[in-house]
N, CA, C and O of each residue as an XYZ file, in Angstrom:
452
protein
N     -13.843     -8.430     -3.814
C     -13.608     -7.449     -2.773
C     -14.692     -6.391     -2.887
O     -14.908     -5.820     -3.956
N     -15.363     -6.141     -1.791
C     -16.464     -5.190     -1.792
C     -16.016     -3.755     -1.607
O     -16.652     -2.835     -2.122
N     -14.949     -3.556     -0.892
C     -14.573     -2.193     -0.546
C     -13.064     -2.020     -0.595
O     -12.316     -2.779      0.021
N     -12.634     -1.017     -1.330
C     -11.223     -0.630     -1.386
C     -11.157      0.869     -1.161
O     -11.937      1.621     -1.744
N     -10.236      1.305     -0.325
C     -10.076      2.735     -0.075
C      -8.595      3.088     -0.069
O      -7.762      2.344      0.449
N      -8.289      4.226     -0.651
C      -6.930      4.760     -0.637
C      -7.026      6.231     -0.258
O      -7.815      6.979     -0.835
N      -6.226      6.639      0.706
C      -6.177      8.041      1.113
C      -4.716      8.455      1.187
O      -3.863      7.676      1.611
N      -4.436      9.664      0.782
C      -3.058     10.129      0.794
C      -2.928     11.562      1.252
O      -3.804     12.394      1.020
N      -1.818     11.832      1.907
C      -1.456     13.186      2.308
C      -0.098     13.509      1.699
O       0.811     12.678      1.721
N       0.039     14.696      1.164
C       1.292     15.112      0.556
C       1.625     16.509      1.061
O       0.793     17.414      0.996
N       2.831     16.681      1.560
C       3.290     17.997      2.002
C       4.604     18.285      1.310
O       5.547     17.499      1.409
N       4.677     19.420      0.601
C       5.872     19.710     -0.182
C       6.188     21.202     -0.153
O       5.824     21.936     -1.072
N       6.865     21.650      0.904
C       7.318     23.044      0.903
C       8.536     23.203     -0.008
O       8.788     22.352     -0.861
N       9.273     24.267      0.165
C      10.361     24.659     -0.737
C      11.326     23.536     -1.136
O      11.443     23.245     -2.326
N      12.015     22.898     -0.195
C      13.098     21.979     -0.553
C      12.904     20.539     -0.116
O      13.824     19.738     -0.282
N      11.760     20.167      0.432
C      11.575     18.794      0.897
C      10.146     18.349      0.673
O       9.271     19.154      0.356
N       9.919     17.043      0.844
C       8.568     16.508      0.696
C       8.345     15.382      1.697
O       9.293     14.742      2.154
N       7.085     15.152      2.029
C       6.666     14.034      2.868
C       5.316     13.545      2.351
O       4.414     14.343      2.098
N       5.185     12.237      2.198
C       3.938     11.635      1.718
C       3.528     10.502      2.645
O       4.377      9.751      3.124
N       2.227     10.376      2.899
C       1.670      9.270      3.655
C       0.467      8.752      2.885
O      -0.424      9.522      2.524
N       0.440      7.449      2.634
C      -0.658      6.817      1.902
C      -1.192      5.667      2.736
O      -0.421      4.851      3.240
N      -2.511      5.600      2.884
C      -3.172      4.506      3.588
C      -4.005      3.718      2.568
O      -4.707      4.307      1.745
N      -3.922      2.387      2.631
C      -4.633      1.515      1.692
C      -5.430      0.490      2.492
O      -4.872     -0.211      3.336
N      -6.740      0.400      2.229
C      -7.617     -0.552      2.914
C      -8.287     -1.449      1.877
O      -8.731     -0.974      0.832
N      -8.358     -2.736      2.168
C      -9.092     -3.682      1.332
C      -9.953     -4.564      2.215
O      -9.476     -5.074      3.228
N     -11.210     -4.753      1.852
C     -12.131     -5.528      2.689
C     -11.909     -7.030      2.579
O     -12.525     -7.792      3.323
N     -11.062     -7.467      1.687
C     -10.739     -8.890      1.569
C     -11.295     -9.505      0.300
O     -12.490     -9.398      0.024
N     -10.446    -10.139     -0.460
C     -10.857    -10.801     -1.692
C     -11.414    -12.183     -1.385
O     -11.166    -12.739     -0.315
N     -12.159    -12.728     -2.321
C     -12.699    -14.073     -2.132
C     -11.572    -15.076     -1.957
O     -10.522    -14.966     -2.591
N     -11.798    -16.054     -1.092
C     -10.741    -17.029     -0.827
C     -10.779    -18.212     -1.800
O      -9.964    -19.128     -1.689
N     -11.705    -18.199     -2.737
C     -11.754    -19.240     -3.763
C     -12.363    -20.551     -3.282
O     -12.320    -21.545     -4.007
N     -12.928    -20.577     -2.076
C     -13.487    -21.813     -1.545
C     -14.833    -21.539     -0.858
O     -14.928    -21.636      0.366
N     -15.874    -21.199     -1.633
C     -17.163    -20.866     -1.032
C     -18.061    -22.083     -0.778
O     -19.281    -21.927     -0.741
N     -17.511    -23.273     -0.605
C     -18.276    -24.515     -0.474
C     -19.523    -24.376      0.401
O     -19.431    -24.356      1.628
N     -20.676    -24.283     -0.240
C     -21.950    -24.255      0.458
C     -22.197    -23.008      1.276
O     -23.138    -22.983      2.070
N     -21.399    -21.981      1.119
C     -21.570    -20.748      1.876
C     -22.538    -19.844      1.113
O     -22.383    -19.629     -0.090
N     -23.553    -19.309      1.836
C     -24.474    -18.380      1.202
C     -23.705    -17.114      0.828
O     -23.042    -16.511      1.671
N     -23.796    -16.725     -0.415
C     -23.035    -15.589     -0.920
C     -24.004    -14.464     -1.242
O     -24.670    -14.506     -2.277
N     -24.097    -13.466     -0.384
C     -25.002    -12.333     -0.579
C     -24.331    -11.296     -1.478
O     -23.104    -11.216     -1.528
N     -25.138    -10.504     -2.187
C     -24.589     -9.578     -3.176
C     -24.815     -8.104     -2.846
O     -24.535     -7.250     -3.688
N     -25.308     -7.776     -1.659
C     -25.511     -6.383     -1.284
C     -24.200     -5.647     -1.083
O     -23.154     -6.261     -0.872
N     -24.267     -4.329     -1.151
C     -23.067     -3.509     -1.035
C     -22.327     -3.751      0.281
O     -21.096     -3.774      0.297
N     -23.052     -3.932      1.377
C     -22.422     -4.125      2.674
C     -22.446     -5.577      3.141
O     -22.241     -5.848      4.324
N     -22.694     -6.512      2.228
C     -22.594     -7.945      2.525
C     -21.169     -8.375      2.234
O     -20.840     -8.715      1.097
N     -20.316     -8.363      3.257
C     -18.900     -8.641      3.043
C     -18.579    -10.129      2.968
O     -17.452    -10.493      2.634
N     -19.553    -11.007      3.273
C     -19.369    -12.451      3.123
C     -18.032    -12.907      3.704
O     -17.215    -13.499      2.998
N     -17.813    -12.635      4.973
C     -16.518    -12.888      5.598
C     -16.112    -14.358      5.575
O     -14.918    -14.657      5.608
N     -17.079    -15.294      5.519
C     -16.712    -16.713      5.460
C     -16.102    -17.100      4.121
O     -15.404    -18.110      4.028
N     -16.353    -16.317      3.095
C     -15.848    -16.638      1.763
C     -14.746    -15.682      1.311
O     -14.386    -15.661      0.134
N     -14.212    -14.893      2.237
C     -13.177    -13.917      1.887
C     -12.006    -14.011      2.867
O     -12.167    -14.431      4.013
N     -10.850    -13.617      2.398
C      -9.708    -13.499      3.306
C      -9.948    -12.277      4.188
O     -10.807    -11.454      3.871
N      -9.221    -12.142      5.268
C      -9.399    -11.028      6.202
C      -9.110     -9.690      5.538
O      -8.319     -9.606      4.599
N      -9.758     -8.653      6.035
C      -9.496     -7.315      5.510
C      -8.072     -6.895      5.881
O      -7.451     -7.478      6.769
N      -7.574     -5.887      5.194
C      -6.193     -5.452      5.437
C      -6.085     -3.941      5.342
O      -6.873     -3.289      4.657
N      -5.109     -3.401      6.029
C      -4.776     -1.990      5.914
C      -3.254     -1.871      5.952
O      -2.589     -2.546      6.738
N      -2.721     -1.021      5.109
C      -1.278     -0.791      5.126
C      -1.017      0.689      4.876
O      -1.845      1.401      4.308
N       0.154      1.128      5.315
C       0.546      2.525      5.178
C       1.887      2.598      4.462
O       2.788      1.803      4.729
N       2.011      3.552      3.557
C       3.265      3.820      2.863
C       3.713      5.232      3.237
O       2.897      6.151      3.303
N       5.003      5.397      3.477
C       5.545      6.685      3.896
C       6.779      6.994      3.057
O       7.590      6.108      2.784
N       6.917      8.238      2.653
C       8.114      8.630      1.912
C       8.474     10.068      2.260
O       7.632     10.853      2.696
N       9.732     10.388      2.058
C      10.191     11.738      2.319
C      11.553     11.980      1.688
O      12.293     11.037      1.409
N      11.873     13.227      1.469
C      13.159     13.558      0.872
C      13.454     15.039      0.975
O      12.603     15.839      1.361
N      14.675     15.382      0.622
C      15.138     16.770      0.716
C      16.037     17.072     -0.472
O      16.745     16.192     -0.962
N      16.008     18.323     -0.937
C      16.870     18.766     -2.032
C      17.929     19.722     -1.496
O      17.613     20.791     -0.973
N      19.198     19.319     -1.636
C      20.327     20.161     -1.239
C      20.875     20.862     -2.478
O      21.131     20.223     -3.498
N      21.049     22.159     -2.385
C      21.630     22.917     -3.486
C      23.139     22.955     -3.289
O      23.627     23.539     -2.322
N      23.876     22.336     -4.200
C      25.336     22.277     -4.106
C      25.961     23.526     -4.741
O      26.879     24.129     -4.186
N      25.452     23.888     -5.891
C      25.881     25.110     -6.565
C      24.677     25.656     -7.327
O      23.558     25.178     -7.142
N      24.898     26.642     -8.171
C      23.788     27.273     -8.884
C      22.980     26.287     -9.725
O      21.766     26.436     -9.862
N      23.653     25.276    -10.289
C      22.974     24.337    -11.174
C      23.081     22.878    -10.718
O      22.620     21.988    -11.432
N      23.667     22.611     -9.562
C      23.831     21.234     -9.097
C      23.028     21.006     -7.811
O      23.066     21.806     -6.877
N      22.297     19.876     -7.801
C      21.444     19.537     -6.671
C      21.633     18.076     -6.289
O      21.823     17.219     -7.153
N      21.580     17.798     -4.992
C      21.629     16.437     -4.471
C      20.301     16.178     -3.759
O      19.888     16.953     -2.898
N      19.632     15.068     -4.132
C      18.289     14.793     -3.622
C      18.205     13.400     -3.001
O      17.866     12.446     -3.701
N      18.505     13.252     -1.696
C      18.291     11.961     -1.036
C      16.812     11.812     -0.649
O      16.149     12.792     -0.309
N      16.315     10.587     -0.704
C      14.932     10.320     -0.312
C      14.811      8.880      0.173
O      15.659      8.039     -0.122
N      13.746      8.612      0.921
C      13.478      7.267      1.431
C      12.002      6.965      1.199
O      11.143      7.833      1.355
N      11.724      5.715      0.823
C      10.366      5.243      0.554
C      10.150      3.955      1.340
O      10.935      3.014      1.219
N       9.087      3.909      2.147
C       8.782      2.727      2.950
C       7.370      2.258      2.601
O       6.409      3.010      2.764
N       7.241      1.025      2.125
C       5.920      0.447      1.878
C       5.570     -0.485      3.029
O       6.457     -1.096      3.625
N       4.293     -0.596      3.344
C       3.789     -1.406      4.465
C       4.564     -1.046      5.737
O       5.215     -1.892      6.350
N       4.477      0.201      6.106
C       5.253      0.798      7.196
C       5.261     -0.031      8.482
O       6.316     -0.192      9.094
N       4.116     -0.557      8.901
C       4.030     -1.308     10.155
C       4.210     -2.806      9.961
O       4.008     -3.586     10.892
N       4.586     -3.207      8.760
C       4.854     -4.610      8.417
C       3.683     -5.526      8.794
O       3.886     -6.615      9.331
N       2.459     -5.074      8.509
C       1.266     -5.875      8.784
C       1.141     -6.995      7.756
O       1.099     -6.724      6.556
N       1.081     -8.237      8.202
C       0.863     -9.327      7.239
C      -0.586     -9.301      6.760
O      -1.501     -9.046      7.544
N      -0.788     -9.565      5.478
C      -2.141     -9.623      4.941
C      -2.176    -10.614      3.791
O      -1.159    -10.905      3.161
N      -3.360    -11.119      3.538
C      -3.543    -12.109      2.489
C      -4.270    -11.515      1.306
O      -5.151    -10.668      1.451
N      -3.887    -11.972      0.145
C      -4.553    -11.617     -1.110
C      -5.050    -12.898     -1.752
O      -4.521    -13.979     -1.494
N      -6.063    -12.775     -2.585
C      -6.530    -13.937     -3.326
C      -5.433    -14.346     -4.295
O      -4.805    -13.494     -4.923
N      -5.206    -15.624     -4.416
C      -4.219    -16.123     -5.364
C      -4.703    -15.986     -6.796
O      -5.858    -15.635     -7.038
N      -3.835    -16.257     -7.728
C      -4.185    -16.171     -9.140
C      -5.190    -17.255     -9.521
O      -5.063    -18.400     -9.088
N      -6.164    -16.904    -10.312
C      -7.195    -17.813    -10.813
C      -7.868    -18.548     -9.659
O      -8.505    -17.896     -8.832
N      -7.760    -19.869     -9.561
C      -8.459    -20.632     -8.537
C      -7.540    -21.064     -7.391
O      -7.939    -21.870     -6.551
N      -6.344    -20.546     -7.352
C      -5.414    -20.951     -6.294
C      -5.787    -20.281     -4.972
O      -6.583    -19.342     -4.952
N      -5.222    -20.754     -3.892
C      -5.499    -20.195     -2.567
C      -4.895    -18.813     -2.405
O      -4.293    -18.262     -3.326
N      -5.068    -18.278     -1.229
C      -4.572    -16.932     -0.975
C      -3.044    -16.911     -0.907
O      -2.399    -17.936     -0.686
N      -2.491    -15.729     -1.101
C      -1.045    -15.551     -1.014
C      -0.768    -14.319     -0.151
O      -1.631    -13.454     -0.001
N       0.437    -14.244      0.412
C       0.790    -13.123      1.270
C       1.076    -11.874      0.451
O       1.684    -11.937     -0.618
N       0.622    -10.728      0.980
C       0.917     -9.448      0.362
C       2.339     -9.024      0.685
O       3.014     -9.662      1.493
N       2.785     -7.970      0.069
C       4.160     -7.499      0.232
C       4.422     -7.057      1.669
O       3.622     -6.324      2.251
N       5.520     -7.494      2.229
C       5.924     -7.091      3.576
C       6.620     -5.734      3.497
O       6.691     -5.135      2.424
N       7.131     -5.250      4.625
C       7.784     -3.945      4.629
C       8.939     -3.938      3.641
O       9.710     -4.893      3.540
N       9.031     -2.846      2.928
C      10.080     -2.682      1.937
C      10.610     -1.257      2.070
O       9.827     -0.308      2.073
N      11.920     -1.095      2.178
C      12.524      0.223      2.341
C      13.461      0.481      1.172
O      14.309     -0.350      0.845
N      13.301      1.634      0.552
C      14.129      2.013     -0.586
C      14.771      3.364     -0.290
O      14.082      4.334      0.028
N      16.096      3.417     -0.397
C      16.823      4.671     -0.276
C      17.247      5.089     -1.689
O      17.701      4.267     -2.484
N      17.093      6.363     -1.977
C      17.415      6.857     -3.324
C      18.210      8.148     -3.186
O      17.889      9.007     -2.365
N      19.247      8.269     -4.000
C      20.016      9.519     -4.066
C      20.093      9.917     -5.532
O      20.595      9.171     -6.372
N      19.585     11.104     -5.816
C      19.605     11.624     -7.186
C      20.521     12.846     -7.237
O      20.557     13.664     -6.318
N      21.253     12.937     -8.333
C      22.118     14.092     -8.577
C      21.637     14.754     -9.836
O      21.583     14.123    -10.892
N      21.282     16.027     -9.742
C      20.821     16.781    -10.912
C      21.822     17.874    -11.245
O      22.342     18.560    -10.365
N      22.074     18.014    -12.529
C      22.994     19.051    -13.004
C      22.315     19.839    -14.083
O      22.904     20.769    -14.632
């Protein structure tokens, strides 16, 4: 993979938070370069020998409720691959490509005392 980028935004005022993360990958080698010219320059992405590039977004947010002086309830939600974009990753060792993680939603409730 020639290019990987991760960018994130985090906003966290007094009692809540929101996070957005973007992940880009230019595509890993597909393990089958049969007779394909493989260039080594920084911007030579060799698309014939790589799986397609991918981008995914992760989003999370939560809030802290004060129940009493020392008790807090903190619900939050975490979503990976927000738009459920299918993407391929290079398989392990010499195997073919495999699918990346699809949308995943996690709800969490924490109680602090």
